[in-house]
C-alpha positions in Angstrom: 0.3 -18.7 0.1 0.9 -15.0 -0.1 1.5 -13.1 3.2 0.1 -9.6 3.3 2.0 -7.4 5.7 -0.2 -4.8 7.5 2.3 -1.9 7.3 3.1 1.2 5.3 4.2 1.6 1.7 5.7 5.0 0.8 4.9 6.2 -1.8 1.7 4.0 -2.1 1.0 1.9 -5.1 -1.6 4.4 -6.4 0.8 7.3 -6.0 3.4 5.4 -8.0 0.8 4.6 -10.7 -0.3 8.3 -10.8 3.1 9.2 -12.1 3.6 6.2 -14.4 0.3 5.8 -16.1 0.2 8.9 -18.4 3.3 7.7 -20.2 1.6 4.4 -21.3 0.2 3.9 -24.8 -3.1 2.6 -23.4 -3.7 5.4 -20.9 -7.0 7.2 -21.6 -7.4 9.7 -18.8 -6.7 13.4 -18.2 -3.4 15.1 -17.7 -3.0 13.5 -14.3 -4.8 10.3 -13.2 -7.2 10.4 -10.2 -7.1 6.8 -9.0 -9.1 4.7 -6.7 -8.5 1.1 -5.9 -10.9 -1.2 -7.8 -9.9 -4.7 -7.0 -7.6 -7.5 -8.2 -5.9 -10.6 -6.9 -2.4 -12.1 -6.3 -0.5 -15.2 -7.2 2.4 -16.8 -5.4 6.0 -16.9 -6.6 7.0 -20.5 -6.0 10.4 -19.3 -4.7 8.9 -16.8 -2.4 11.1 -13.9 -3.6 8.8 -11.7 -5.8 5.4 -10.3 -4.9 2.9 -10.7 -7.7 -0.3 -8.8 -7.9 -2.9 -8.2 -10.7 -4.3 -4.8 -9.7 -7.4 -2.9 -11.0 -7.7 0.8 -10.5 -10.4 3.3 -11.5 -9.3 6.6 -13.0 -11.9 9.4 -12.8 -9.7 12.1 -14.4 -11.4 11.9 -17.8 -14.9 12.4 -19.2 -15.9 8.9 -18.0 -14.3 6.5 -15.5 -11.7 4.0 -16.9 -10.7 0.8 -15.1 -7.1 -0.1 -15.7 -5.4 -3.4 -15.1 -1.8 -3.3 -14.1 0.1 -6.5 -13.2 2.7 -5.5 -10.6 5.8 -7.3 -9.4 7.5 -6.3 -6.1 11.2 -7.1 -5.8 13.9 -6.7 -3.1 16.4 -5.5 -5.7 16.5 -4.3 -9.3 15.2 -6.7 -12.1 18.2 -7.3 -14.4 17.4 -5.6 -17.7 14.2 -4.2 -16.4 14.9 -0.5 -16.2 12.3 0.3 -18.9 9.6 -1.5 -16.9 10.3 0.1 -13.5 7.3 1.9 -12.1 9.2 3.2 -9.1 10.6 2.3 -5.7 8.8 2.4 -2.4 9.7 1.9 1.2 7.9 -1.0 2.8 7.5 -0.8 6.6 8.5 -4.5 7.0 10.5 -5.4 3.9 12.5 -2.2 3.2 13.0 -0.8 -0.3 10.9 -2.5 -2.9 11.4 -2.1 -6.7 7.9 -2.1 -8.3 7.7 -3.2 -12.0 5.2 -3.5 -14.7 4.8 -7.2 -14.4 4.3 -7.9 -18.1 8.1 -7.4 -18.3 8.9 -9.6 -15.3 9.6 -13.3 -16.2 8.5 -14.5 -12.8 5.1 -12.8 -13.1 4.6 -13.9 -16.8 5.4 -17.5 -15.8 2.9 -17.5 -13.0 0.3 -15.8 -15.2 0.7 -18.7 -17.6 0.6 -21.2 -14.7 -2.7 -19.6 -13.5 -4.2 -20.2 -17.0 -3.1 -23.8 -16.8 -4.5 -24.3 -13.4 -1.1 -24.8 -11.9 -1.2 -21.6 -9.8 -4.0 -20.5 -7.6 -5.4 -17.0 -7.3 -5.0 -15.4 -3.9 -7.0 -12.7 -2.2 -5.5 -9.3 -2.8 -5.5 -8.1 0.8 -5.8 -11.2 3.0 -3.0 -13.6 3.8 -3.2 -17.3 3.1 -6.6 -17.0 1.4 -7.7 -18.2 -2.0 -9.9 -16.0 -4.2 -12.7 -18.2 -5.6 -14.1 -15.2 -7.6 -11.2 -15.5 -10.0 -11.9 -18.2 -12.7 -10.1 -19.6 -15.6 -11.2 -21.3 -18.8 -8.9 -23.1 -21.2 -9.3 -25.2 -24.4 -7.0 -26.7 -27.0 -3.3 -27.3 -26.9 -1.9 -24.6 -24.6 1.4 -26.3 -23.9 3.1 -26.6 -20.5 5.7 -25.0 -18.3 8.4 -23.9 -18.6 8.0 -21.0 -20.9 10.3 -18.5 -22.5 9.3 -14.9 -23.1 9.8 -14.0 -26.8 8.5 -10.4 -26.8 6.3 -7.7 -25.2 4.3 -5.1 -27.1 1.8 -2.4 -25.9 -1.4 -1.7 -27.9 -4.2 0.8 -27.4 -6.1 -1.3 -24.8 -3.7 -4.2 -24.0 -0.2 -5.5 -23.7 0.7 -8.7 -25.6 3.3 -11.0 -24.2 4.5 -13.6 -26.7 5.8 -16.8 -25.1 7.1 -20.2 -26.2 5.8 -23.0 -24.1 6.9 -26.6 -23.7 4.9 -29.0 -25.9 3.7 -26.5 -28.5 5.1 -26.1 -32.1 4.7 -22.3 -32.2 4.4 -19.3 -30.0 1.4 -18.3 -27.9 0.3 -14.8 -26.9 -0.8 -13.7 -23.4 -3.0 -10.7 -24.0 -3.2 -8.6 -20.8 -6.3 -6.4 -21.0 -5.2 -3.0 -19.7 -8.6 -1.3 -20.0 -11.1 -3.6 -18.3 -14.7 -4.0 -19.7 -17.5 -6.3 -18.5 -17.7 -9.4 -20.7 -20.3 -12.0 -21.4 -19.4 -15.6 -20.3 -17.7 -17.9 -22.7 -14.5 -17.9 -24.8 -13.8 -15.1 -27.3 -13.5 -16.1 -30.9 -9.9 -17.2 -31.6 -8.9 -17.5 -28.0 -7.5 -20.6 -26.2 -8.5 -19.5 -22.7 -8.8 -16.6 -20.3 -8.7 -15.5 -16.7 -11.8 -13.6 -15.4 -12.0 -11.6 -12.2 -14.1 -8.9 -10.6 -13.6 -5.2 -9.9 -15.6 -2.4 -8.3 -16.6 0.5 -10.4 -17.7 3.9 -9.3 -20.2 3.7 -6.5 -21.1 0.2 -5.5 -21.2 -1.3 -9.0 -19.3 -4.7 -9.4 -18.3 -6.0 -12.7 -16.6 -9.1 -14.1 -14.4 -9.3 -17.1 -11.3 -10.9 -18.7 -8.0 -9.8 -17.2 -5.9 -12.1 -19.4 -6.7 -13.9 -22.7 -4.5 -16.6 -24.2 -4.4 -16.6 -28.0 -2.3 -17.7 -31.0 -0.4 -14.7 -32.4 
């Protein structure tokens, strides 16, 4: 299970995101984000090399607060071919320099995101070592294929990032829709979806909400 080191990270994750978010198609805030941690969860890299986090952050720079979802991967060296997905580098008090990426472009994170939907990876607490997060739930239906997968394309939209994959045992591609702007959802599957991962976040004040972080669809 994930080990959370109680140490410093310079610059912090929120500081890195403050510089990176305004350049994203789905950014909806002011000239400069004003971010607060809102929640999220982690999953394990089976090889133990890459840190994998699904982070929610509240931006209060606009007329109304916006909750962003940013999957993050933390690596001990550059991701080959990943320059366009680099959020920044940070100095970790225990692990040294960490390269922080938009995880939708990191094949390790995408594979574990698909494994999470299949029930083959378990959600971990965001800030506590060796602890499952039972508040993160999954729902799946139909032929969703199996691991391994191959990433066939990544595209940003106004509120999401769509990652097209080819999975073992399926005749055609599947799409992992990463909801970038989080909104509370009613329970149940969305029309046309094959499954989803639902998790919690904390909004302004003490409000807690649940919604779909990831939706599996047919493109």
